[in-house]
N, C-alpha and C positions, 0 to 999 in steps of 0.2 A: 451226285456223280463225280464232281470235280474233287470232293474231299477224299473219296475212295482212291482216286488216281494219285493224289498228292501222298496219301499214307503208303501206298504201293511203292511210289518212287522213294520215299524216305526210307522204307524198309530195305529196298534193294541197295540203296547208297550205303546204309548202315552195314548190311551183309558184305558188300564188296569191301568197305573200309576194314572191316574185322578180318576178312580173308587176307587182304593185303598186309595188314599188321602181323597176322600169324605167319605168313610167308617170310616177311622180313626178320621176324624173330628167329625163325628156323634157320634162315640163311646166316645170320649172325652167329648163332650158336654153332653151326657147322664150321664156319670160318674159325671161330675161337678154338674149337676142338682140333682143327687141322693145324693151327699155329702152335698149340700146346704140344701135339705130337711132334712136330718138326723141332721144337725147342728141346724136348725130351731125347730125340734122336741125336741132335747135335751135342747134348750133354754126355750121352752114351759114347759117341766118338771121342769126346775129350777125355773121358774116363779111360777108354782103351789106350789112347796116346799116353796118358799119364802113367798108366800101368806098365806099358812097355818101356817108357823112359825111365820109371822107377827100377825096372829090372835091369836096365843098362847101367844106371848109377851104381846099383848093388854089385854088377858085375865089374864095373870099373874099381870099386873100392876093394873087392875081393883080389883082383889082380894088380892092384896099385897102378893104374893107368888112367889116362883121360880119354882113351879111345879103345875100341875093340875091333879087330879085324876079323873076328869069327864068332858073331853072336849066332845063337841057334834058336829056331823056332821048333820046338820038340814035337808039336802036333797041330793039327789044324782045329780050330774051334768051329764046329758046324753051326753054331749059333751066331757067329760074327761073319758077315760078309768078307770075302777075301779082299775086296777092294779097300775096306777099312784097315785091315792088317798091313796090306802093302803100303797104304798112305802113311801109317805111322812109322813103319820102317823106312820109307823114303825120307820122311822128315828127319829121322835120326841120321841117315846117310848125308843129307843135305848139311846138317849141323857138324858133320866130321865125327859123329860118335861111334858109328859102325861102318863097315864096308859090306857090299853085297857078296853073297856066297852062292853055292850051288844048292839046288833042291834034290835030296836023295830018296824021297818017297812019293808016292802017287799024289798028284794034285787033286783037289776035290773037284767034283763035277760043278761047273758054274752055270 
């Protein structure tokens, strides 16, 4: 009788340990996936900033100046949140590369 109880306890302990290990592995995988997604999003923001900065540098070389008072965003990119676009433009303004202007077309719905 005592052998049966010991075997049942051992089986239960093994099952609990396996379940805990599986849960820990799943949590670690989820955390890694979230970190990778956040890193990819940060890289996307960096690429957007670099593309806008490159466009400003091209504009500067075209008009032979080191700053522009009238940059244009010709259209909204529906795939890019407006906050990212404005953050990139704000950085260019802070660097003295461009000045703010007026918006002459409907703003996208946020």
